[in-house]
HTML snippet that shows the backbone in 3Dmol.js (N, CA, C, O; Angstrom):
<script src="https://3Dmol.org/build/3Dmol-min.js"></script>
<div id="view" style="width:600px;height:400px;position:relative"></div>
<script>
const pdb = `
ATOM      1  N   MET A   1      96.288  52.878 -73.267  1.00  0.00           N
ATOM      2  CA  MET A   1      95.694  52.011 -72.277  1.00  0.00           C
ATOM      3  C   MET A   1      94.617  52.798 -71.525  1.00  0.00           C
ATOM      4  O   MET A   1      94.858  53.914 -71.064  1.00  0.00           O
ATOM      5  N   GLN A   2      93.460  52.219 -71.412  1.00  0.00           N
ATOM      6  CA  GLN A   2      92.365  52.846 -70.674  1.00  0.00           C
ATOM      7  C   GLN A   2      92.583  52.625 -69.181  1.00  0.00           C
ATOM      8  O   GLN A   2      92.991  51.539 -68.767  1.00  0.00           O
ATOM      9  N   CYS A   3      92.315  53.638 -68.379  1.00  0.00           N
ATOM     10  CA  CYS A   3      92.459  53.565 -66.919  1.00  0.00           C
ATOM     11  C   CYS A   3      91.148  53.946 -66.256  1.00  0.00           C
ATOM     12  O   CYS A   3      90.471  54.892 -66.660  1.00  0.00           O
ATOM     13  N   TYR A   4      90.814  53.190 -65.238  1.00  0.00           N
ATOM     14  CA  TYR A   4      89.640  53.472 -64.426  1.00  0.00           C
ATOM     15  C   TYR A   4      90.161  53.783 -63.026  1.00  0.00           C
ATOM     16  O   TYR A   4      90.875  52.978 -62.428  1.00  0.00           O
ATOM     17  N   VAL A   5      89.804  54.936 -62.517  1.00  0.00           N
ATOM     18  CA  VAL A   5      90.391  55.425 -61.274  1.00  0.00           C
ATOM     19  C   VAL A   5      89.336  55.437 -60.168  1.00  0.00           C
ATOM     20  O   VAL A   5      88.220  55.927 -60.342  1.00  0.00           O
ATOM     21  N   TYR A   6      89.736  54.879 -59.027  1.00  0.00           N
ATOM     22  CA  TYR A   6      88.876  54.799 -57.855  1.00  0.00           C
ATOM     23  C   TYR A   6      89.562  55.526 -56.707  1.00  0.00           C
ATOM     24  O   TYR A   6      90.776  55.424 -56.532  1.00  0.00           O
ATOM     25  N   ARG A   7      88.783  56.252 -55.935  1.00  0.00           N
ATOM     26  CA  ARG A   7      89.360  56.957 -54.795  1.00  0.00           C
ATOM     27  C   ARG A   7      88.997  56.221 -53.513  1.00  0.00           C
ATOM     28  O   ARG A   7      88.014  55.484 -53.441  1.00  0.00           O
ATOM     29  N   SER A   8      89.822  56.449 -52.518  1.00  0.00           N
ATOM     30  CA  SER A   8      89.599  55.867 -51.204  1.00  0.00           C
ATOM     31  C   SER A   8      88.861  56.863 -50.336  1.00  0.00           C
ATOM     32  O   SER A   8      89.216  58.041 -50.298  1.00  0.00           O
ATOM     33  N   ARG A   9      87.846  56.404 -49.647  1.00  0.00           N
ATOM     34  CA  ARG A   9      87.150  57.259 -48.672  1.00  0.00           C
ATOM     35  C   ARG A   9      87.927  57.289 -47.359  1.00  0.00           C
ATOM     36  O   ARG A   9      87.789  58.225 -46.572  1.00  0.00           O
ATOM     37  N   ARG A  10      88.736  56.275 -47.127  1.00  0.00           N
ATOM     38  CA  ARG A  10      89.497  56.179 -45.879  1.00  0.00           C
ATOM     39  C   ARG A  10      90.809  56.941 -45.922  1.00  0.00           C
ATOM     40  O   ARG A  10      91.224  57.531 -44.925  1.00  0.00           O
ATOM     41  N   LYS A  11      91.458  56.930 -47.069  1.00  0.00           N
ATOM     42  CA  LYS A  11      92.788  57.535 -47.204  1.00  0.00           C
ATOM     43  C   LYS A  11      92.716  58.653 -48.231  1.00  0.00           C
ATOM     44  O   LYS A  11      92.861  58.406 -49.428  1.00  0.00           O
ATOM     45  N   GLN A  12      92.497  59.868 -47.780  1.00  0.00           N
ATOM     46  CA  GLN A  12      92.346  61.007 -48.671  1.00  0.00           C
ATOM     47  C   GLN A  12      93.563  61.149 -49.589  1.00  0.00           C
ATOM     48  O   GLN A  12      94.707  61.056 -49.142  1.00  0.00           O
ATOM     49  N   GLY A  13      93.300  61.372 -50.865  1.00  0.00           N
ATOM     50  CA  GLY A  13      94.362  61.549 -51.849  1.00  0.00           C
ATOM     51  C   GLY A  13      94.928  60.251 -52.378  1.00  0.00           C
ATOM     52  O   GLY A  13      95.906  60.266 -53.125  1.00  0.00           O
ATOM     53  N   SER A  14      94.329  59.116 -52.003  1.00  0.00           N
ATOM     54  CA  SER A  14      94.789  57.807 -52.468  1.00  0.00           C
ATOM     55  C   SER A  14      93.856  57.304 -53.565  1.00  0.00           C
ATOM     56  O   SER A  14      92.632  57.360 -53.444  1.00  0.00           O
ATOM     57  N   PHE A  15      94.471  56.810 -54.636  1.00  0.00           N
ATOM     58  CA  PHE A  15      93.706  56.367 -55.797  1.00  0.00           C
ATOM     59  C   PHE A  15      94.189  55.013 -56.278  1.00  0.00           C
ATOM     60  O   PHE A  15      95.378  54.703 -56.203  1.00  0.00           O
ATOM     61  N   LEU A  16      93.266  54.215 -56.768  1.00  0.00           N
ATOM     62  CA  LEU A  16      93.544  52.904 -57.317  1.00  0.00           C
ATOM     63  C   LEU A  16      93.231  52.955 -58.807  1.00  0.00           C
ATOM     64  O   LEU A  16      92.105  53.267 -59.195  1.00  0.00           O
ATOM     65  N   PHE A  17      94.217  52.653 -59.640  1.00  0.00           N
ATOM     66  CA  PHE A  17      94.057  52.644 -61.087  1.00  0.00           C
ATOM     67  C   PHE A  17      93.877  51.198 -61.537  1.00  0.00           C
ATOM     68  O   PHE A  17      94.643  50.321 -61.139  1.00  0.00           O
ATOM     69  N   LEU A  18      92.873  50.951 -62.361  1.00  0.00           N
ATOM     70  CA  LEU A  18      92.625  49.615 -62.907  1.00  0.00           C
ATOM     71  C   LEU A  18      92.542  49.683 -64.424  1.00  0.00           C
ATOM     72  O   LEU A  18      92.091  50.686 -64.977  1.00  0.00           O
ATOM     73  N   PRO A  19      92.978  48.614 -65.107  1.00  0.00           N
ATOM     74  CA  PRO A  19      92.862  48.588 -66.563  1.00  0.00           C
ATOM     75  C   PRO A  19      91.458  48.187 -67.039  1.00  0.00           C
ATOM     76  O   PRO A  19      91.126  48.370 -68.211  1.00  0.00           O
ATOM     77  N   GLU A  20      90.633  47.640 -66.132  1.00  0.00           N
ATOM     78  CA  GLU A  20      89.263  47.250 -66.453  1.00  0.00           C
ATOM     79  C   GLU A  20      88.342  47.784 -65.364  1.00  0.00           C
ATOM     80  O   GLU A  20      88.642  47.679 -64.175  1.00  0.00           O
ATOM     81  N   ARG A  21      87.240  48.347 -65.775  1.00  0.00           N
ATOM     82  CA  ARG A  21      86.311  48.936 -64.799  1.00  0.00           C
ATOM     83  C   ARG A  21      85.737  47.870 -63.864  1.00  0.00           C
ATOM     84  O   ARG A  21      85.278  46.816 -64.306  1.00  0.00           O
ATOM     85  N   ASP A  22      85.774  48.161 -62.581  1.00  0.00           N
ATOM     86  CA  ASP A  22      85.195  47.327 -61.523  1.00  0.00           C
ATOM     87  C   ASP A  22      85.798  45.922 -61.426  1.00  0.00           C
ATOM     88  O   ASP A  22      85.174  45.027 -60.857  1.00  0.00           O
ATOM     89  N   ASN A  23      87.002  45.715 -61.973  1.00  0.00           N
ATOM     90  CA  ASN A  23      87.652  44.409 -61.873  1.00  0.00           C
ATOM     91  C   ASN A  23      88.760  44.489 -60.822  1.00  0.00           C
ATOM     92  O   ASN A  23      89.875  44.924 -61.108  1.00  0.00           O
ATOM     93  N   PHE A  24      88.429  44.060 -59.602  1.00  0.00           N
ATOM     94  CA  PHE A  24      89.347  44.128 -58.469  1.00  0.00           C
ATOM     95  C   PHE A  24      89.989  42.775 -58.157  1.00  0.00           C
ATOM     96  O   PHE A  24      90.595  42.613 -57.098  1.00  0.00           O
ATOM     97  N   GLU A  25      89.866  41.809 -59.059  1.00  0.00           N
ATOM     98  CA  GLU A  25      90.353  40.453 -58.816  1.00  0.00           C
ATOM     99  C   GLU A  25      91.832  40.395 -58.462  1.00  0.00           C
ATOM    100  O   GLU A  25      92.229  39.574 -57.635  1.00  0.00           O
ATOM    101  N   ARG A  26      92.653  41.243 -59.065  1.00  0.00           N
ATOM    102  CA  ARG A  26      94.098  41.182 -58.845  1.00  0.00           C
ATOM    103  C   ARG A  26      94.583  42.102 -57.722  1.00  0.00           C
ATOM    104  O   ARG A  26      95.775  42.143 -57.417  1.00  0.00           O
ATOM    105  N   VAL A  27      93.662  42.831 -57.117  1.00  0.00           N
ATOM    106  CA  VAL A  27      94.022  43.708 -56.002  1.00  0.00           C
ATOM    107  C   VAL A  27      94.003  42.868 -54.727  1.00  0.00           C
ATOM    108  O   VAL A  27      92.983  42.255 -54.410  1.00  0.00           O
ATOM    109  N   PRO A  28      95.116  42.830 -53.992  1.00  0.00           N
ATOM    110  CA  PRO A  28      95.155  42.017 -52.771  1.00  0.00           C
ATOM    111  C   PRO A  28      94.071  42.417 -51.769  1.00  0.00           C
ATOM    112  O   PRO A  28      93.773  43.598 -51.587  1.00  0.00           O
ATOM    113  N   GLU A  29      93.501  41.422 -51.137  1.00  0.00           N
ATOM    114  CA  GLU A  29      92.429  41.636 -50.156  1.00  0.00           C
ATOM    115  C   GLU A  29      92.870  42.584 -49.043  1.00  0.00           C
ATOM    116  O   GLU A  29      92.100  43.447 -48.619  1.00  0.00           O
ATOM    117  N   VAL A  30      94.095  42.427 -48.573  1.00  0.00           N
ATOM    118  CA  VAL A  30      94.590  43.275 -47.491  1.00  0.00           C
ATOM    119  C   VAL A  30      94.651  44.738 -47.919  1.00  0.00           C
ATOM    120  O   VAL A  30      94.374  45.631 -47.118  1.00  0.00           O
ATOM    121  N   LEU A  31      95.008  44.988 -49.170  1.00  0.00           N
ATOM    122  CA  LEU A  31      95.046  46.362 -49.669  1.00  0.00           C
ATOM    123  C   LEU A  31      93.645  46.951 -49.712  1.00  0.00           C
ATOM    124  O   LEU A  31      93.442  48.110 -49.350  1.00  0.00           O
ATOM    125  N   LEU A  32      92.680  46.156 -50.153  1.00  0.00           N
ATOM    126  CA  LEU A  32      91.299  46.645 -50.208  1.00  0.00           C
ATOM    127  C   LEU A  32      90.749  46.929 -48.813  1.00  0.00           C
ATOM    128  O   LEU A  32      89.938  47.840 -48.646  1.00  0.00           O
ATOM    129  N   LYS A  33      91.176  46.166 -47.813  1.00  0.00           N
ATOM    130  CA  LYS A  33      90.726  46.422 -46.446  1.00  0.00           C
ATOM    131  C   LYS A  33      91.250  47.760 -45.949  1.00  0.00           C
ATOM    132  O   LYS A  33      90.527  48.503 -45.286  1.00  0.00           O
ATOM    133  N   ILE A  34      92.504  48.072 -46.266  1.00  0.00           N
ATOM    134  CA  ILE A  34      93.100  49.341 -45.862  1.00  0.00           C
ATOM    135  C   ILE A  34      92.506  50.489 -46.671  1.00  0.00           C
ATOM    136  O   ILE A  34      92.182  51.545 -46.127  1.00  0.00           O
ATOM    137  N   PHE A  35      92.369  50.268 -47.975  1.00  0.00           N
ATOM    138  CA  PHE A  35      91.874  51.285 -48.900  1.00  0.00           C
ATOM    139  C   PHE A  35      90.407  51.609 -48.632  1.00  0.00           C
ATOM    140  O   PHE A  35      89.979  52.754 -48.776  1.00  0.00           O
ATOM    141  N   GLY A  36      89.649  50.600 -48.245  1.00  0.00           N
ATOM    142  CA  GLY A  36      88.208  50.757 -48.060  1.00  0.00           C
ATOM    143  C   GLY A  36      87.483  50.453 -49.357  1.00  0.00           C
ATOM    144  O   GLY A  36      88.109  50.062 -50.343  1.00  0.00           O
ATOM    145  N   VAL A  37      86.199  50.626 -49.365  1.00  0.00           N
ATOM    146  CA  VAL A  37      85.401  50.370 -50.566  1.00  0.00           C
ATOM    147  C   VAL A  37      85.782  51.390 -51.626  1.00  0.00           C
ATOM    148  O   VAL A  37      85.589  52.590 -51.429  1.00  0.00           O
ATOM    149  N   PRO A  38      86.329  50.919 -52.762  1.00  0.00           N
ATOM    150  CA  PRO A  38      86.725  51.861 -53.815  1.00  0.00           C
ATOM    151  C   PRO A  38      85.512  52.572 -54.402  1.00  0.00           C
ATOM    152  O   PRO A  38      84.492  51.951 -54.698  1.00  0.00           O
ATOM    153  N   GLU A  39      85.641  53.876 -54.563  1.00  0.00           N
ATOM    154  CA  GLU A  39      84.578  54.686 -55.151  1.00  0.00           C
ATOM    155  C   GLU A  39      85.038  55.157 -56.528  1.00  0.00           C
ATOM    156  O   GLU A  39      86.046  55.853 -56.648  1.00  0.00           O
ATOM    157  N   PHE A  40      84.291  54.772 -57.568  1.00  0.00           N
ATOM    158  CA  PHE A  40      84.686  55.170 -58.926  1.00  0.00           C
ATOM    159  C   PHE A  40      84.753  56.681 -59.013  1.00  0.00           C
ATOM    160  O   PHE A  40      83.848  57.387 -58.568  1.00  0.00           O
ATOM    161  N   SER A  41      85.843  57.166 -59.596  1.00  0.00           N
ATOM    162  CA  SER A  41      86.052  58.599 -59.698  1.00  0.00           C
ATOM    163  C   SER A  41      85.988  59.072 -61.146  1.00  0.00           C
ATOM    164  O   SER A  41      85.202  59.959 -61.478  1.00  0.00           O
ATOM    165  N   PHE A  42      86.816  58.479 -62.012  1.00  0.00           N
ATOM    166  CA  PHE A  42      86.823  58.872 -63.416  1.00  0.00           C
ATOM    167  C   PHE A  42      87.617  57.861 -64.239  1.00  0.00           C
ATOM    168  O   PHE A  42      88.272  56.972 -63.694  1.00  0.00           O
ATOM    169  N   GLU A  43      87.546  58.012 -65.542  1.00  0.00           N
ATOM    170  CA  GLU A  43      88.344  57.185 -66.449  1.00  0.00           C
ATOM    171  C   GLU A  43      89.058  58.095 -67.433  1.00  0.00           C
ATOM    172  O   GLU A  43      88.619  59.212 -67.705  1.00  0.00           O
ATOM    173  N   PHE A  44      90.168  57.594 -67.961  1.00  0.00           N
ATOM    174  CA  PHE A  44      90.916  58.348 -68.958  1.00  0.00           C
ATOM    175  C   PHE A  44      91.803  57.400 -69.738  1.00  0.00           C
ATOM    176  O   PHE A  44      92.018  56.258 -69.331  1.00  0.00           O
ATOM    177  N   PHE A  45      92.318  57.879 -70.866  1.00  0.00           N
ATOM    178  CA  PHE A  45      93.242  57.095 -71.664  1.00  0.00           C
ATOM    179  C   PHE A  45      94.652  57.458 -71.236  1.00  0.00           C
ATOM    180  O   PHE A  45      95.044  58.624 -71.290  1.00  0.00           O
ATOM    181  N   LEU A  46      95.409  56.463 -70.812  1.00  0.00           N
ATOM    182  CA  LEU A  46      96.776  56.665 -70.330  1.00  0.00           C
ATOM    183  C   LEU A  46      97.728  56.564 -71.508  1.00  0.00           C
ATOM    184  O   LEU A  46      97.995  55.477 -72.019  1.00  0.00           O
ATOM    185  N   ASP A  47      98.239  57.717 -71.933  1.00  0.00           N
ATOM    186  CA  ASP A  47      99.224  57.733 -73.014  1.00  0.00           C
ATOM    187  C   ASP A  47     100.403  58.595 -72.587  1.00  0.00           C
ATOM    188  O   ASP A  47     100.366  59.225 -71.530  1.00  0.00           O
ATOM    189  N   ASP A  48     101.429  58.622 -73.389  1.00  0.00           N
ATOM    190  CA  ASP A  48     102.655  59.330 -73.032  1.00  0.00           C
ATOM    191  C   ASP A  48     102.476  60.841 -72.945  1.00  0.00           C
ATOM    192  O   ASP A  48     103.330  61.523 -72.379  1.00  0.00           O
ATOM    193  N   GLU A  49     101.407  61.372 -73.480  1.00  0.00           N
ATOM    194  CA  GLU A  49     101.153  62.811 -73.439  1.00  0.00           C
ATOM    195  C   GLU A  49     100.557  63.250 -72.100  1.00  0.00           C
ATOM    196  O   GLU A  49     100.600  64.430 -71.753  1.00  0.00           O
ATOM    197  N   ARG A  50     100.011  62.312 -71.364  1.00  0.00           N
ATOM    198  CA  ARG A  50      99.316  62.618 -70.113  1.00  0.00           C
ATOM    199  C   ARG A  50     100.322  62.917 -69.007  1.00  0.00           C
ATOM    200  O   ARG A  50     101.363  62.267 -68.909  1.00  0.00           O
ATOM    201  N   GLN A  51     100.004  63.899 -68.182  1.00  0.00           N
ATOM    202  CA  GLN A  51     100.807  64.185 -66.998  1.00  0.00           C
ATOM    203  C   GLN A  51      99.995  63.782 -65.776  1.00  0.00           C
ATOM    204  O   GLN A  51      98.815  64.112 -65.659  1.00  0.00           O
ATOM    205  N   LEU A  52     100.643  63.070 -64.877  1.00  0.00           N
ATOM    206  CA  LEU A  52      99.975  62.596 -63.678  1.00  0.00           C
ATOM    207  C   LEU A  52     100.447  63.394 -62.464  1.00  0.00           C
ATOM    208  O   LEU A  52     101.517  64.002 -62.486  1.00  0.00           O
ATOM    209  N   GLN A  53      99.647  63.382 -61.421  1.00  0.00           N
ATOM    210  CA  GLN A  53     100.006  64.087 -60.189  1.00  0.00           C
ATOM    211  C   GLN A  53     101.244  63.469 -59.558  1.00  0.00           C
ATOM    212  O   GLN A  53     101.578  62.312 -59.810  1.00  0.00           O
ATOM    213  N   PHE A  54     101.904  64.250 -58.749  1.00  0.00           N
ATOM    214  CA  PHE A  54     103.043  63.815 -57.953  1.00  0.00           C
ATOM    215  C   PHE A  54     104.210  63.319 -58.801  1.00  0.00           C
ATOM    216  O   PHE A  54     105.027  62.525 -58.332  1.00  0.00           O
ATOM    217  N   ASN A  55     104.291  63.785 -60.051  1.00  0.00           N
ATOM    218  CA  ASN A  55     105.383  63.425 -60.958  1.00  0.00           C
ATOM    219  C   ASN A  55     105.551  61.922 -61.148  1.00  0.00           C
ATOM    220  O   ASN A  55     106.674  61.428 -61.251  1.00  0.00           O
ATOM    221  N   ILE A  56     104.455  61.207 -61.193  1.00  0.00           N
ATOM    222  CA  ILE A  56     104.490  59.768 -61.449  1.00  0.00           C
ATOM    223  C   ILE A  56     104.613  59.567 -62.953  1.00  0.00           C
ATOM    224  O   ILE A  56     103.856  60.150 -63.730  1.00  0.00           O
ATOM    225  N   ALA A  57     105.564  58.744 -63.356  1.00  0.00           N
ATOM    226  CA  ALA A  57     105.802  58.498 -64.778  1.00  0.00           C
ATOM    227  C   ALA A  57     104.707  57.609 -65.359  1.00  0.00           C
ATOM    228  O   ALA A  57     104.364  56.576 -64.783  1.00  0.00           O
ATOM    229  N   VAL A  58     104.166  58.013 -66.491  1.00  0.00           N
ATOM    230  CA  VAL A  58     103.139  57.235 -67.182  1.00  0.00           C
ATOM    231  C   VAL A  58     103.654  55.836 -67.478  1.00  0.00           C
ATOM    232  O   VAL A  58     102.918  54.860 -67.332  1.00  0.00           O
ATOM    233  N   SER A  59     104.910  55.727 -67.892  1.00  0.00           N
ATOM    234  CA  SER A  59     105.485  54.413 -68.216  1.00  0.00           C
ATOM    235  C   SER A  59     105.495  53.499 -66.988  1.00  0.00           C
ATOM    236  O   SER A  59     105.303  52.290 -67.118  1.00  0.00           O
ATOM    237  N   GLU A  60     105.716  54.061 -65.808  1.00  0.00           N
ATOM    238  CA  GLU A  60     105.723  53.270 -64.571  1.00  0.00           C
ATOM    239  C   GLU A  60     104.319  52.797 -64.214  1.00  0.00           C
ATOM    240  O   GLU A  60     104.130  51.650 -63.809  1.00  0.00           O
ATOM    241  N   VAL A  61     103.345  53.671 -64.362  1.00  0.00           N
ATOM    242  CA  VAL A  61     101.952  53.290 -64.099  1.00  0.00           C
ATOM    243  C   VAL A  61     101.541  52.175 -65.049  1.00  0.00           C
ATOM    244  O   VAL A  61     100.949  51.184 -64.620  1.00  0.00           O
ATOM    245  N   ARG A  62     101.841  52.322 -66.312  1.00  0.00           N
ATOM    246  CA  ARG A  62     101.496  51.320 -67.314  1.00  0.00           C
ATOM    247  C   ARG A  62     102.163  49.973 -66.989  1.00  0.00           C
ATOM    248  O   ARG A  62     101.519  48.926 -67.037  1.00  0.00           O
ATOM    249  N   ARG A  63     103.462  50.016 -66.660  1.00  0.00           N
ATOM    250  CA  ARG A  63     104.212  48.790 -66.354  1.00  0.00           C
ATOM    251  C   ARG A  63     103.616  48.070 -65.141  1.00  0.00           C
ATOM    252  O   ARG A  63     103.398  46.859 -65.176  1.00  0.00           O
ATOM    253  N   VAL A  64     103.358  48.820 -64.079  1.00  0.00           N
ATOM    254  CA  VAL A  64     102.829  48.221 -62.854  1.00  0.00           C
ATOM    255  C   VAL A  64     101.430  47.653 -63.094  1.00  0.00           C
ATOM    256  O   VAL A  64     101.113  46.571 -62.601  1.00  0.00           O
ATOM    257  N   MET A  65     100.597  48.364 -63.839  1.00  0.00           N
ATOM    258  CA  MET A  65      99.247  47.857 -64.119  1.00  0.00           C
ATOM    259  C   MET A  65      99.303  46.588 -64.947  1.00  0.00           C
ATOM    260  O   MET A  65      98.515  45.669 -64.723  1.00  0.00           O
ATOM    261  N   GLN A  66     100.219  46.521 -65.900  1.00  0.00           N
ATOM    262  CA  GLN A  66     100.332  45.313 -66.718  1.00  0.00           C
ATOM    263  C   GLN A  66     100.852  44.129 -65.901  1.00  0.00           C
ATOM    264  O   GLN A  66     100.399  42.998 -66.081  1.00  0.00           O
ATOM    265  N   GLU A  67     101.799  44.393 -65.008  1.00  0.00           N
ATOM    266  CA  GLU A  67     102.372  43.321 -64.194  1.00  0.00           C
ATOM    267  C   GLU A  67     101.453  42.888 -63.056  1.00  0.00           C
ATOM    268  O   GLU A  67     101.287  41.692 -62.815  1.00  0.00           O
ATOM    269  N   ASN A  68     100.853  43.854 -62.352  1.00  0.00           N
ATOM    270  CA  ASN A  68     100.092  43.556 -61.142  1.00  0.00           C
ATOM    271  C   ASN A  68      98.580  43.613 -61.307  1.00  0.00           C
ATOM    272  O   ASN A  68      97.843  43.082 -60.476  1.00  0.00           O
ATOM    273  N   GLY A  69      98.117  44.251 -62.369  1.00  0.00           N
ATOM    274  CA  GLY A  69      96.680  44.379 -62.576  1.00  0.00           C
ATOM    275  C   GLY A  69      96.082  45.603 -61.920  1.00  0.00           C
ATOM    276  O   GLY A  69      94.869  45.806 -61.989  1.00  0.00           O
ATOM    277  N   PHE A  70      96.912  46.433 -61.277  1.00  0.00           N
ATOM    278  CA  PHE A  70      96.446  47.671 -60.654  1.00  0.00           C
ATOM    279  C   PHE A  70      97.656  48.544 -60.358  1.00  0.00           C
ATOM    280  O   PHE A  70      98.799  48.086 -60.383  1.00  0.00           O
ATOM    281  N   PHE A  71      97.376  49.818 -60.077  1.00  0.00           N
ATOM    282  CA  PHE A  71      98.409  50.753 -59.623  1.00  0.00           C
ATOM    283  C   PHE A  71      97.811  51.546 -58.482  1.00  0.00           C
ATOM    284  O   PHE A  71      96.705  52.072 -58.606  1.00  0.00           O
ATOM    285  N   LEU A  72      98.520  51.640 -57.376  1.00  0.00           N
ATOM    286  CA  LEU A  72      98.061  52.393 -56.221  1.00  0.00           C
ATOM    287  C   LEU A  72      98.828  53.703 -56.155  1.00  0.00           C
ATOM    288  O   LEU A  72     100.055  53.705 -56.063  1.00  0.00           O
ATOM    289  N   GLN A  73      98.106  54.817 -56.202  1.00  0.00           N
ATOM    290  CA  GLN A  73      98.720  56.138 -56.093  1.00  0.00           C
ATOM    291  C   GLN A  73      98.427  56.686 -54.704  1.00  0.00           C
ATOM    292  O   GLN A  73      97.274  56.820 -54.296  1.00  0.00           O
ATOM    293  N   LEU A  74      99.495  56.995 -53.996  1.00  0.00           N
ATOM    294  CA  LEU A  74      99.392  57.564 -52.660  1.00  0.00           C
ATOM    295  C   LEU A  74      99.952  58.976 -52.663  1.00  0.00           C
ATOM    296  O   LEU A  74     100.851  59.279 -53.448  1.00  0.00           O
ATOM    297  N   PRO A  75      99.439  59.843 -51.803  1.00  0.00           N
ATOM    298  CA  PRO A  75     100.062  61.161 -51.672  1.00  0.00           C
ATOM    299  C   PRO A  75     101.505  60.965 -51.202  1.00  0.00           C
ATOM    300  O   PRO A  75     101.769  60.040 -50.434  1.00  0.00           O
ATOM    301  N   PRO A  76     102.432  61.793 -51.635  1.00  0.00           N
ATOM    302  CA  PRO A  76     103.844  61.602 -51.287  1.00  0.00           C
ATOM    303  C   PRO A  76     104.115  61.438 -49.795  1.00  0.00           C
ATOM    304  O   PRO A  76     104.968  60.632 -49.424  1.00  0.00           O
ATOM    305  N   ASN A  77     103.430  62.164 -48.938  1.00  0.00           N
ATOM    306  CA  ASN A  77     103.687  62.055 -47.506  1.00  0.00           C
ATOM    307  C   ASN A  77     103.072  60.817 -46.876  1.00  0.00           C
ATOM    308  O   ASN A  77     103.355  60.527 -45.713  1.00  0.00           O
ATOM    309  N   GLU A  78     102.243  60.079 -47.599  1.00  0.00           N
ATOM    310  CA  GLU A  78     101.585  58.885 -47.075  1.00  0.00           C
ATOM    311  C   GLU A  78     102.282  57.598 -47.492  1.00  0.00           C
ATOM    312  O   GLU A  78     102.074  56.563 -46.860  1.00  0.00           O
ATOM    313  N   GLU A  79     103.104  57.632 -48.539  1.00  0.00           N
ATOM    314  CA  GLU A  79     103.685  56.404 -49.086  1.00  0.00           C
ATOM    315  C   GLU A  79     104.389  55.581 -48.030  1.00  0.00           C
ATOM    316  O   GLU A  79     104.101  54.391 -47.899  1.00  0.00           O
ATOM    317  N   THR A  80     105.287  56.158 -47.283  1.00  0.00           N
ATOM    318  CA  THR A  80     106.053  55.416 -46.295  1.00  0.00           C
ATOM    319  C   THR A  80     105.163  54.848 -45.210  1.00  0.00           C
ATOM    320  O   THR A  80     105.331  53.699 -44.799  1.00  0.00           O
ATOM    321  N   ARG A  81     104.218  55.646 -44.744  1.00  0.00           N
ATOM    322  CA  ARG A  81     103.325  55.194 -43.687  1.00  0.00           C
ATOM    323  C   ARG A  81     102.505  53.976 -44.118  1.00  0.00           C
ATOM    324  O   ARG A  81     102.371  53.019 -43.357  1.00  0.00           O
ATOM    325  N   TRP A  82     101.950  54.010 -45.353  1.00  0.00           N
ATOM    326  CA  TRP A  82     101.142  52.897 -45.853  1.00  0.00           C
ATOM    327  C   TRP A  82     101.983  51.656 -46.027  1.00  0.00           C
ATOM    328  O   TRP A  82     101.582  50.565 -45.621  1.00  0.00           O
ATOM    329  N   LEU A  83     103.148  51.815 -46.627  1.00  0.00           N
ATOM    330  CA  LEU A  83     103.979  50.662 -46.943  1.00  0.00           C
ATOM    331  C   LEU A  83     104.520  49.993 -45.694  1.00  0.00           C
ATOM    332  O   LEU A  83     104.872  48.813 -45.734  1.00  0.00           O
ATOM    333  N   ASN A  84     104.595  50.711 -44.595  1.00  0.00           N
ATOM    334  CA  ASN A  84     105.140  50.153 -43.358  1.00  0.00           C
ATOM    335  C   ASN A  84     104.062  49.751 -42.355  1.00  0.00           C
ATOM    336  O   ASN A  84     104.380  49.267 -41.268  1.00  0.00           O
ATOM    337  N   SER A  85     102.801  49.943 -42.706  1.00  0.00           N
ATOM    338  CA  SER A  85     101.750  49.600 -41.724  1.00  0.00           C
ATOM    339  C   SER A  85     101.243  48.190 -41.927  1.00  0.00           C
ATOM    340  O   SER A  85     100.363  47.738 -41.194  1.00  0.00           O
TER     341      SER A  85
END
`;
const viewer = $3Dmol.createViewer("view");
viewer.addModel(pdb, "pdb");
viewer.setStyle({}, {cartoon: {color: "spectrum"}});
viewer.zoomTo();
viewer.render();
</script>
């Protein structure tokens, strides 16, 4: 699965993974307001050989992207704060 990764200028270390470049249709508006204007960072092929930061399982990223149309990666110390704000 191809992944297109966007970084947040507002939330350092936060990344938005999309299966299609520049297609934000399935990303909730409220999330984009918090995230800020996504800045394209890089693309890569997401396969089982790839290792992701923060010990995130490739299978989980793939599952969430297929179900929701995006995957939001937050730094470990930010997850609780974002989810509760």
